[in-house]
N, C-alpha and C positions, 0 to 999 in steps of 0.2 A: 143856588148857597152865596155864590160869591157876594160880598160887601165890602165897605169899610174895614171890616172886622178880618185881622191876619189869621188865617185857618192853621190850627195844629191838629193833623191825623194819627190815631194810634187804633190798634185794632186789638180784641180782645185776648190774642194769642201773646202779646207782645206785655199788656199789664196784667195778665194773669200768667203766672206757669201752669200753661196748660200740657207741659209735658210729664213733670210731676203729677199732675190729675191722670194724663195715663197709664202712666208707671202704677200709678195707688190702683186702677182699673184693673190692671195688668196682675198685679202681684199683690196689692194691697200695702199696710204701712212700711210691711218688714223687706219688701223689693226698693221701696221706697228710700226707708234709711240706709239699706246696703250701698244701695247707686250715690246716696251724697257723701258719705264714707267715702270715694274716691275722688276723681278729679273733674268733677260734678260743674265744678264753677270757673274749670280751666279748660273746658273738653273745648274740640276742636269739631266734633261732629256729634251727630244726634245718636252717636252707638254706645250702649252702655252693656258694662260688665254683668255677666250672668241674666241678662236679657235676650232672646231670640229677636232679630233686629227684624223679621218680617212679621210676625205674630203684633209687634211694638207698631210699627208703619201700617200695619192694618188696622189697628185699635186708634192712632190717629189721627186716619184718613178718618174715621165713621166718631171723629170726637161730637160731643152731646152737652146737653146742660147737665149732666151728669156727672162729666170730667170737671165740669168747670165747678160744680162745688167741690170736687177734690183736689181743684188747684186753691194755688197761695198770689197774694199781691206779690211781684217783681220789682227791683230798685227803679223800672221803668217810672212807676209812679214820682219818684223824686226827681229823676233826670228830666220829665214831662212837667215838673215845679219850674227848672230850671229853665227849660225852652221859654215856659210860658212868662217869666219872669223878665226875661232878657227880650222878648218881644213888644210886654208891655211899655219896660222902656224907652225902645224904638217908637213905639206910638205914639208918646210926649214927642216926639222933635220931628215924626214925619207929619207932610200935611195929609190932609184924605185917611189918615188912621186912627180909628176910632175905638180901639182895643184887639181881643184876640178871643177868637172861640175855638174848642176844644171837639172836636169831631170823633165819636167813639164807633169804630165799627163793630156792630155784633154778629156779622158774618163767620162762619156757616151755623153758627148757634139757633136754634129758634126759639127766641126768648119772648115770653108773653110781656105785655106793657109793665105789667107791674117786676116782671124781672128789668126790664127797662131800667124802668125808676129808679130801683134799686143799687144798678152799675152806676146810672148818673148821682145818686145820692154819695155813693162812696166816693167818687171823684168830687163833688163837690164839698165833700166834708174833709177830703184833703186838701183842696184847693179855696177855701174859704179866706175870702178877704183882698181877690183879686180885683174886683170893682171897685170905681173909684167914683167920686166926683167928676172927673175928667175923664174916665177910661171903661170899657163895658169887658163882661168877661162873661162868655155864655157856654153852655154844654148843651151838646146836640148828638143824638144815636141815626146811625143809619144800618141799613143791613146791604154791602155791596159785595158784588163778588170782584174777584182780582179784573175779571173781563169789562167789569162795568167802574175800575177806577181805570182810566184811559189817562193817558198822557196831556190832552185837553183839558180832562175834567178834572184832574189834580193839580194843574200848572193854573190853573182860572181859580182855584179855591185854598191853597195849602202852601202856606211857605214853611212847613216843615212837617215830614212825616216818619214814623216809626212803623216800622212790620217785619215782624219775625220771620215767614216764611216768603222772605224776600226774590229768592231766586226766580219761585214760579212768576211771580209778577213779572220780572226781567225778562223773563225768557217770553213771557205773552207779548210783552211791548216791546220788543227788542226793537223791531221793524219800524214802528209807530215814531219811538224816541228816536231815532235818526234824522223823522220828517216832520218832528215836531218837538225839540227839547225842551225840557224844561229845566235846564242848570240853575236856575233862581228857587229851586226847589230841592231842602235838604234832606234824603231818605239816610234816616239810620237805623240799622240793621246788626244783627250778631255775626261778627267773623265766626262764619262757621261754613264747614264744607258740606254742602247738600247733597251731593249728585257723586262724586270724588273724593276719596282723601288721598292726597300725594303723600308719596313714599318722604322719606330722609334725605335721599340719594336726587330725589326731583326735586325739593324744596332747597336744596343746597344749589343745584345745577341752573335753578331761576336763579337765584340772588348770586351767582357766580356771572350771570352773562348779563343780567339787565341791574341787578341790584335792588331787586326787587324783593319782596314776600309774596306769597301767594293771594293774600288779601289784597296790597299794594296793587298786584296786576290787575285784581277783578276791577278795584276802586278805578284804576285808570282806563280798564278797557269800554266803561261806561261813561266817560269822562267827556261832557260833550252831550250828553242824553240827559243825564241826572247825576245831582252831585252826592254820590254815594261816600257815605263815611258807618264804615264796620266798625262797630265798635264792641269793646270784648264782652262775651257771651256771658259776663255775671250780673251783666246790667238787665239781663232779660231773663233773669232765673231767680229762685226763689231768695227772698232777704235772709244772709246769716244769720241766726239768733246771736245776741251780744256773748 
C-alpha cells in the first residue's frame, strides 16, 4: 500500500459512534436519550448511568452491521478533514509527496461490497474537492484486525491514525513498538479509561508527584513508540445538535 501518498488511517468505530449504536440495540432510543442527557460528551470511560456494564460490554464486543445502522457520524469526520488539509499543504512543499490516501478500516464489521462502496461514498461526499491538478486524494477500504496492524505496517503506510479502541492495539504491540518505534506516526485516540478508572485521590497523587494527569502519563509512557495524542471524547462522539 505504501506510496508517495501520505496515508491517514481511520476505523469505523471512530468515524461512527458505535457506542450509541450499541446502546440503541440494548435499550432503544429511550436509553440513548437518557444517556445523552448525562455527561456523554465529557465522559472519562464507557460506563453509562442506568446501563448494565457487562451487558453493554458483551453487546459492544459482538457489534455488527445492525450496530452500524443504529450509529451516527462523529466529529471525527470534521477532524479528518483538518488532517487531510494539513497533509495536502505539506505535500505541496515536500519532494516525492503526491497527495493523501485515507484508509478506512471496516473491521470487525462484515460489510458487503455495496456497504463498503456506501461508506466510501459518505467519506468522498464529505471530502469532495481535495484532488487538484498538483495533488491526488484517494480513498480505500481495508479489513484488518489489530494483530495485522503491526508497527512495521503502520510505519510504512500512515502519517496519522484515528483509533477508538486504541488500548487493545497498544497492549498487543507493546513489545513490538519498543523494537520498531513509529514516532513519526501520530495516533489520535479518545481520552478514556478503558480498563481502570482512577479515583480522585489517585489522580491527585499523580498530579502532586509528577504534575501529570493520568492521560498525560499514558501519552508519556508510550513516547518513543508512537506519538499518542489523547483527544477529548467529544471528538469521537455523536455530533451535538445545533
